[in-house]
N, C-alpha and C positions, 0 to 999 in steps of 0.2 A: 758686609760680608766680602771676603776675598773673592775677586773676580776670576773665574777660571778662563784659561785660554789654552789653545792647542797648537803651538808652533812646532816645527820639526824638532826632534830631541837634540839634534846637533846644532841648533841655532845658537851662536855664541853670545854671551852676555856683553853688554856695553859698560864696562867698569867706569868709564869716564862720565857716564850719566846714569846713576843708580835709579833715578826716577822712572826711567824707561825699561829697566831690567825686569824680566819675568822670572819668578822663582820656579825653577823646574824641579819637580818633586818625583823621585823614583820610589816605586813600591812593588811588591808582589801583586799578582793579578787576582788574588782571592777576595771574596766579599769582606772578610774580616780585615784584610790589609787596607782595602779601600775605605772601610768604616773608620780605620785609624787615621787615614789621611784627612777625612772629614773632621775628626777631632782636632787635628793640627791646624787645618785651614780656618776652622771656626775660631780658634784661639788667635790666629793672625788677624782675623777680621775685627777683633776687639783692640788688639795692641798696634796693628799696622794696617788700618782699613784701606789704604790706597794701594797696597801691594797686589799685583796680579800674579796668579799662579797657573801652572799647567801640570797635570798629573800624567806620568808615564809608567804604566804598569807592565810587568813582564813575568813570565814563569821562569823561576830559577832552574838551571840545568840539573843541579844535584838534588835539591830538596823537593821540587815540584814535579819535574818531568819523569824522574825515576820512581815509579810507584811500587816496584816489586822488592827492591833491596831494602832491608831493615835499616832504620836510621843510624844505628850504632855502627854498622859496617860502613855505611856511607861516610860517617864522621871520621873514619880512619884514613880517608883519602888525603887528609891534611887541609882540605878546603872547607870553608864555612858553608853549611848546607843552604842557608837561606839568604846569605848576604854577598857571596863571592862575586856573582855576575853583576849585581847592582853596584858593588864597590868598584868594579872595573870601569863601569860607565861613569861613575863619579870621578874617578881619577883621570879619565880621558877628557873630562870637562863637558860631558854630555848631560850631566845632572848637576844641580846645586846642592841637593840634600836627599836623603833617603829616610823614609818613615819605616820603622821597624816595631815589632813586638820586642821590647828590650830583652826579654828572656831568651830570644833566639840569636842575639848578637854575641859573638865570641868576646871573651874578656880581653883578648889581644886582637885589635882590629888591624886592617892593612896600614902599613906605614904611610903617613901623610893624611890619615883620616882621624876624626875625633867624634865621640859619641856623648850626647847628653840626654837626659830625660826631660820631657816637657809636659806641662800641665799637671793636673791632679793624677794621682795613682788610683786606679780602680781597686776594688777588693781583690786581693792577690791570691786567694786560695784556689784549690781544686774543687770540683763539684762531681757528684755522682748522678748519672742519668740512667734511668731504667728503660728497657725496651718497651715500646708501646704495645699493648696487647692487641693482636689482630682479631678480626671477626670472621667466623666461618659464614658460609652462604645462608645458613638458617638463623644468623644473627647471634649465635652463641659464641662466647669467648673461647678461643682455642686454648687448649691446655699448654701450659708452659711452667717452668720451674720457679719463676720469680713473678710475683704480683706487685702492682704499684704500691709502694709503701704508704702512700697517702691514704690508701683504702684499708690499711691494716692497723687501725687504731692509733695512727700518728707515729708509729714506729718507723724510723728512717735510718739511713746510713749503711755503711758497710757491714756493721755487726748484724743487721737485719737480713742480710743475704744468706740463703741456705748453703749448706756444704755442697761444693761442686759447682756453684754458680760461676759462669764464665764472664770475666771482666776484661774489657778491651782497653789497651793503652799502648802507646809507642814509646813511652818514657821509661828508661832504666831506673830513674829515681823513684817513680811510682811503683814500678815492679818490685824493687827491693823493699820498699816500705810496706807494700802489701804482703810480701812473703814474711816480713817480720811480725806484723800485727794481725794478719788475717790469713793464716796458712790453710784455712779451709776453702779458700777461693782458688779458682783456676785462672791464670793470667794468659791472655792471648793477644798477640800483636795486631794492631789495626793501623792502617795508613790512610792518608787522604786529608783534605781540608775538613773543616768542621761540619758543613752540611753533608759531605760524602760519608763521614764517619757515622753521622746520625742515620743516614739511609742504610748503611751496613748493619747498624745496631737493630733497626726495626725490621729488617728482612730475616725471618726465622731461619732461612737456609744458611745463614752465616754463623749461627750458633752462639751469638752473644746474648747475655742477660743484662749487661750494664756496661757503661763506659765511664771512664774518669777523664775529665777535660778541664782546661783552665777556665775558671768561672768568668773571668773578665771577658774572654772571647764570646762566651755564650750570651752574656748580657749585652755586649756591643752589637750582636746580631739580632737582638730582640727576642731571644729564645728562652727567657727566664722561666716560662711555664714548664719547660722540660726538666728543670732542676729538681731532683728529689731532695738533696741535702748538700750543704757545704761541708767539706772535710777539713777539720781543724787539727791543730797540734795535739789536742787531747785524744784524738783518734789515731795518733801516730803518723799523721801525714803533714809534712812541712812543704811549703811551696818552693818553686824553683827560684833561682837568683833573678831578680828583676821582674818577676811575674806581676802582671797588672799594670806595668808602666809602659808608656809609649816612648820609644827612643828615636832620636834624630841624629843621623850621621852626616857629616859634612867635611869638606877639605880644610886642613889646617891652613891658616893664612887667609881664608876668605872672610875678611872683616865684615863685609856686608851681611852675609848669612849669619855670622856669629852675633852681630848686633841685633838682628831680628829675633834670634833664638833667646838672647839674654833677657828679653822682655817677657818671655813665657816660661822660663825655667823657675820652678818653685824650689827654693833652696833645700828645704827639708826632704822633699821627694828625691832631689838629686843626691843629697848626702846619704840617704838610706840606700839608694841604688848603688852609689859608689862604694859604700861599705860592703854590700853584698858581693859586688863584682870583684872587689879587692880580695875578699875571702876566697872566692872561687879561683881567681888568678893565682893567688899564693899557693893554693893546693894543687895548682896546675890541672884543674879539672875542666872537662868539656861536657858535652851532652851524654857521654858514656860513663859519667861518674855519678853515683847515687848520693848527691848532696842536697839537702833541703835546708832552708833557712827562713827566718822571718824577722822583721824589724818593726819597732814601734817607738813612739816618743812618750816620755814620762816627765812630769815635773820633778826636779831633783829635790831630795830631802835637805841636802846641804849645798851651799853655794848658790842658793836660789836667787839672791839679789843680783848677782852677776849675770845670771841667765836672763832675768826679767829686764835688766837694763839693756841687754842686747836686743830684746824684743821691741823696746820702746822706740828704738831708732827707726824701725820700719813700720810703726803703727799706722794703719790706714792704707797700706799698700796692697795691691792685688796679690802680691807674693806672700808666702808664709815664711819670711826670713827670721833670723834670730837664732842664737845658740839654744841648745836643748839637750836633754839626757836621752841618748839613743840606747835602747835595749835591743840586743841582738841575740837570737837563739839559732843554733845550727846543729845539724845531725848528719853524720856519714854512716851509711849502712852497707854491709856486704851484700853481694848480689843475691845470695840465698837467704838473706834476712837474719842470719844467725849471729852476726856481730854488729854492734852498733856503738858509736861514740857520739855523745851529745855535750853541748856546752851552752852557757849563757854568760854574756858580759854586758856591763853598762859603762857608758863613757860619754862625757860632755863633748858634743860635736858642734862646731861653729864655723867650719871651713872645709874645703875639699880635702886638704891634707889631713884634718882630723878624721874625716870619714874613711879615707884610705887606710889610716893607721888603725882605726877600729876594726876593719876587716882583717888586717894583718894580725892583730892581736887575737881575734877569734880563731883564725887559722892556726896560730901558734898553740893555743890552748887545746884545740882538737888533736893536733899532732902529738902534743905531750901526753894525751890520753890514749894514743894508739891509732889515730886515723891514718897515719902514714903507712901502717902495716896493712890496713884494709885496702888502701889505694894501690899499694905495691902489688898486692895479689891481683887486682883488676888489671893493672898494666901488664903484668906478666902472663895473664891468662885470657887473651882475647877470645879464645874458642868458647869460653864459658859465657861471654857476652852473647855470642852467636846462639848458643843453646837457649839462653834466656829469651831472645827474640822469637824463637820458634816454639816456645812453650805453649 
């Protein structure tokens, strides 16, 4: 296992002797962020067992310390909410790499930085979590509008929530999709890290009946028992770009770090994430754009021999390399849920360039169907985003 160490954050590396260099890992200070660092260091312990690491956690100024301003207003500052402060330390040479939830990383990172996804991708969808029923002093369950769906004959999901149920989320993507498919629900903004949001949910004084959260984060913190149901595309809920993947950011030109990461980058995970990020970047979308997408791999009906031949080259490797048929689905929804553009494309992908082009082609299809009109309205009417946050 990679051996942790704790030198000062500004201790300089010794590039002339890589064997003595300590990999300085930056991350946010939340329990989820630190769990993702563990995923990364566990991978390193397999591929580079002699590497020593040190972890340097910090609360980001915009995303973590400002608890009152809604995320979409913060996003308009022009700084990335969860990455800006860490990137500054990286560029100053105080860190060697940063561990992120890839969905939180802007598609346009700071100049001089690069981002890759590492390891396997967790299940990328959102989950519905219900408020735990509290008990009164005489042991009887206190009345509340929503009961645990697991106790209602197995009926689960958003459709099982009664009219007027209050669902918490800080995501404009989830808000728009909820307005589109579940107009009977009330959407309320909720801030904080995952444990904080769960505490807010379970406190009756806050008025929440349920939360929607990224399922990967819930699982990484060992809170699977709180999941009522996974929200799939058939329920009108598509995940965020990069959701479920762990991202690693490092400085361009740092061959030592890039060499370490090359051993734990799974090509197909990297390609699907590249395609998704290319889609979002082409649409010029950020966290204030209601765009959902999903990607998966299929065996092609035609040209199969060429794809299989590509796989043989890497047979037996830890990585899942080789060309494949990437299926990509995406959806852009207006803030009020009344307008929606959807698309699906399939493309053989066997390189980073193929993946980038797959995302660009998906964006072009959405624009041809009218997504640009939806996004233009959002760009021109930021006040509407503010009202959505306070709904």
